[in-house]
C-alpha positions in Angstrom: 9.4 -1.9 -22.9 9.0 -1.8 -18.6 5.8 -0.6 -18.5 4.6 -3.3 -21.3 5.6 -6.1 -18.7 4.3 -4.5 -15.5 0.8 -4.2 -17.1 1.0 -7.8 -18.8 1.9 -9.1 -15.4 -1.0 -7.4 -13.7 -3.1 -9.0 -16.7 -1.8 -12.2 -16.2 -2.6 -12.0 -12.6 -5.9 -10.7 -12.0 -7.6 -11.0 -15.7 -6.0 -13.7 -17.7 -6.4 -14.0 -21.5 -6.5 -17.5 -23.2 -2.8 -17.3 -23.5 -2.2 -16.2 -19.8 -4.0 -18.8 -18.7 -2.2 -21.7 -20.3 1.0 -19.9 -18.8 -0.5 -19.8 -15.4 -1.3 -23.7 -15.7 1.8 -24.7 -17.1 3.3 -22.7 -14.3 1.6 -25.0 -11.8 4.2 -27.0 -10.6 6.6 -24.1 -9.6 3.6 -22.9 -7.2 3.2 -26.0 -5.7 6.9 -25.5 -4.2 7.3 -21.8 -3.8 4.0 -22.0 -1.7 5.5 -25.2 -0.2 9.0 -23.1 0.5 6.7 -20.2 1.9 5.3 -22.3 4.4 8.7 -23.9 5.6 10.0 -20.0 5.9 6.8 -19.6 8.2 6.9 -22.5 10.3 11.1 -21.6 10.9 10.5 -18.2 12.5 9.7 -17.1 16.2 7.7 -13.9 16.9 9.6 -11.7 18.7 7.9 -9.3 20.9 8.9 -5.6 21.0 7.3 -4.6 24.1 5.3 -2.2 21.7 2.2 -2.5 20.0 2.4 -3.6 16.5 -0.7 -3.8 13.8 0.3 -5.0 10.2 -2.2 -3.7 7.4 -1.4 -6.4 4.0 -2.8 -8.7 1.7 -1.6 -12.0 0.2 -1.1 -11.1 -3.5 0.9 -8.8 -5.4 -0.4 -5.5 -6.5 -2.3 -3.2 -4.8 -5.6 -3.6 -2.6 -6.0 0.2 -0.8 -3.5 -0.6 1.8 -2.4 3.1 2.0 -6.1 4.5 2.8 -7.0 1.8 5.3 -3.6 2.1 7.5 -3.9 5.8 7.2 -7.4 6.1 8.5 -6.2 3.3 11.3 -3.1 5.3 12.3 -5.2 8.8 12.2 -6.9 7.5 15.1 -4.3 7.0 17.8 -2.0 9.3 19.4 1.7 8.6 19.7 1.7 6.8 16.5 4.1 5.4 13.6 3.5 3.8 10.4 6.6 1.9 9.1 7.4 0.8 5.9 10.0 -0.7 3.4 9.4 2.4 1.5 8.8 0.9 -2.2 9.9 2.7 -5.2 12.0 5.6 -3.1 15.8 6.4 -5.0 17.7 5.4 -1.4 18.2 2.6 0.8 18.6 2.2 4.4 16.5 3.8 7.1 15.2 7.2 7.2 12.8 9.2 9.2 10.2 10.7 7.1 8.2 12.8 9.6 9.0 12.7 13.1 5.4 13.7 13.8 5.7 17.2 13.8 7.3 18.0 10.4 8.3 16.1 7.1 11.9 16.0 7.3 12.6 14.7 3.6 11.6 14.7 -0.2 9.4 12.1 -1.4 12.3 10.8 -4.0 14.0 9.7 -0.7 10.8 8.6 1.0 8.8 7.1 -1.1 5.4 7.8 -2.5 3.7 6.3 -0.3 5.7 7.3 2.8 4.9 10.7 2.0 0.9 9.8 1.9 1.3 9.1 5.4 3.6 12.1 6.3 0.9 14.8 5.0 -2.3 12.7 5.6 -1.4 11.1 9.0 0.8 14.8 10.3 0.7 13.6 14.0 2.6 10.4 13.4 6.0 9.3 13.4 6.9 7.7 9.5 9.7 5.9 8.9 10.7 3.8 6.2 13.7 0.9 6.1 13.7 -2.4 4.2 14.6 -3.9 7.4 11.5 -3.8 9.4 12.9 -4.6 12.6 15.0 -1.6 13.0 12.1 0.9 11.9 10.1 -0.8 15.1 12.8 0.0 17.1 13.7 3.2 15.8 9.5 4.3 16.3 9.7 3.1 19.8 12.8 5.0 21.0 11.0 7.9 19.5 8.1 7.6 21.4 5.8 5.4 19.7 3.1 3.8 21.5 1.6 1.5 18.6 3.1 1.2 15.7 1.4 0.4 12.1 3.3 -1.8 9.3 2.3 -1.8 6.0 2.4 -4.9 4.0 3.9 -6.9 6.4 2.2 -10.3 7.2 5.3 -12.2 6.0 7.3 -11.0 8.3 6.1 -13.8 10.7 9.3 -12.9 12.8 7.6 -9.9 14.2 4.7 -10.4 17.0 1.9 -8.8 15.9 -2.0 -8.5 15.1 -2.5 -8.7 11.0 -4.8 -7.3 9.5 -5.9 -8.7 5.6 -7.4 -7.2 2.9 -9.3 -9.5 1.0 -8.2 -9.2 -2.6 -10.3 -11.3 -5.3 -8.7 -12.8 -7.9 -9.5 -15.2 -11.0 -6.3 -17.2 -10.2 -5.9 -18.3 -6.3 -2.7 -19.9 -7.2 0.9 -18.6 -5.6 3.3 -17.0 -7.8 4.5 -17.8 -10.3 1.3 -19.3 -11.7 -1.0 -16.8 -9.3 -0.3 -13.7 -7.3 -0.7 -14.7 -4.6 2.8 -14.6 -2.6 1.3 -16.9 0.5 -1.4 -18.3 2.0 -3.2 -17.6 5.3 -2.0 -20.4 7.4 -4.1 -22.5 9.3 -1.9 -21.9 12.3 -1.4 -18.2 11.5 -4.1 -15.8 13.6 -5.1 -13.0 11.1 -8.1 -10.5 10.9 -9.2 -10.5 6.9 -11.0 -7.5 6.1 -13.5 -7.0 3.2 -14.0 -3.7 1.1 -17.7 -2.5 1.1 -18.0 -4.8 4.4 -15.2 -3.7 7.1 -14.3 -0.5 5.3 -15.6 1.7 2.1 -14.1 4.3 0.1 -15.2 8.1 0.1 -14.1 9.8 -3.2 -13.9 13.7 -2.9 -13.0 15.6 -6.2 -11.1 18.5 -5.7 -10.0 21.7 -7.9 -11.9 20.3 -10.4 -11.1 21.7 -14.6 -13.2 21.8 -17.4 -10.7 19.5 -19.7 -9.0 16.9 -17.1 -6.5 14.4 -18.1 -6.3 11.1 -15.7 -2.4 10.8 -14.9 -1.9 7.8 -12.4 1.0 5.4 -11.5 -0.8 2.7 -9.5 -0.8 -0.6 -9.6 -4.2 -1.9 -11.4 -5.3 1.5 -12.4 -8.5 0.3 -13.5 -9.6 0.3 -9.8 -10.0 3.9 -10.6 -12.6 3.6 -13.4 -15.6 3.7 -11.1 -14.9 6.7 -9.0 -13.8 8.5 -12.4 -15.4 11.6 -13.8 -15.5 12.5 -17.4 -11.8 12.8 -18.6 -10.0 13.8 -21.6 -7.9 10.9 -21.6 -6.0 8.0 -19.1 -2.5 7.8 -19.1 -1.2 4.6 -17.0 2.2 4.2 -16.0 4.0 1.5 -14.0 3.1 1.1 -10.1 5.6 4.1 -8.3 6.8 5.6 -11.6 9.3 8.6 -11.0 7.7 11.6 -13.3 9.4 13.9 -15.0 7.6 17.6 -15.9 8.3 17.2 -19.9 6.2 14.0 -20.0 3.3 15.5 -18.1 3.5 19.0 -19.7 3.6 17.1 -22.9 -0.1 15.4 -22.2 -1.3 18.7 -21.5 -0.1 19.6 -24.7 -1.3 17.0 -26.8 -5.0 16.7 -25.1 -5.1 20.8 -24.2 -6.6 19.7 -21.0 -6.8 22.7 -18.5 -5.9 20.4 -15.4 -4.4 16.7 -14.9 -6.1 14.3 -12.4 -4.4 12.4 -10.3 -4.7 10.4 -6.9 -3.0 11.6 -3.9 -0.1 8.8 -4.2 0.8 10.6 -8.0 0.1 14.2 -6.4 2.7 13.8 -4.0 5.1 13.4 -6.5 3.7 15.9 -8.8 2.9 19.2 -7.0 7.0 20.1 -7.2 6.1 20.6 -10.9 3.9 23.7 -10.6 1.4 22.4 -13.1 -2.4 22.7 -12.9 -4.0 19.5 -11.0 -6.9 17.7 -9.9 -7.2 15.4 -7.6 -8.8 12.6 -6.9 -8.8 12.2 -3.3 -9.8 9.0 -1.7 -9.6 7.9 2.0 -11.6 5.5 3.7 -14.3 4.5 6.4 -14.1 2.3 8.8 -16.2 -0.2 10.2 -15.9 0.8 14.2 -15.5 -3.2 14.6 -12.1 -2.9 13.4 -11.2 -0.4 16.1 -12.7 -2.6 18.5 -10.4 -5.8 17.5 -7.3 -3.6 17.5 -8.5 -2.2 21.2 -9.2 -5.4 22.3 -5.2 -6.6 21.0 -3.8 -3.6 22.7 -5.7 -4.7 26.0 -4.7 -8.2 26.1 -1.2 -7.4 25.1 -0.6 -4.6 28.3 -2.7 -7.4 30.4 0.4 -9.9 29.2 3.1 -7.1 30.1 1.1 -6.5 33.5 
């Protein structure tokens, strides 16, 4: 039931049918109220300076946008870096150090899938999960971080940071609940808007390919993968951040007589523990040098003010 609801909502936000468009129109008054409340919330916040360079990577809409590979690419460029995120979908609460920049300290059920991706793909970075992003920033700074990347923190208007927003196209540009947008890019708010294909591009590498692969994935809007997929026996979509069991994956292998399960890295970090045959659709991004120049200029101006 939950799976059906999640996929219905994704369709409603990004590719609505006629009935969903009518529902969206009926909900517009609520969207105006919601957007006004979010604007007043923004105006009421005063950014706190934590004395460390903070870069937020996010998007304005709900659902996937490619934040994780972009944060990975950016954090990999810098020494003494940290990644701080909420850790959505994890089976824990509170602050946890996922990686201290030398070794991974907890398992994926405690960290959540996205945090484990950072821990594995940016092994020299500190990775921290915390619902309270401020506590995560303070902990990262205590551990020696000189630059901190926040995953999905545009709405944290009470934190002094450089906001980088990924432009996500939608057929419905309204705020929740009529549309997919959690917030607007307020005129008084400075942010750098980046576009896939211009400011960064995806590169896909297929690892451990087999003759008969069944796709299994638990990412938001999984149809985004279609342009990168090799031939597969079947496509098996689960709701975003789904916690897999070995039995449900084994059943797919048996049903399809598959020689391996094709997964993204987000799924891989949860499935590798089951010792099942996996093929990896490894996505990473190449970032335009202009983005690094923007970050470096921000850091330079920030340091100049401190001096």
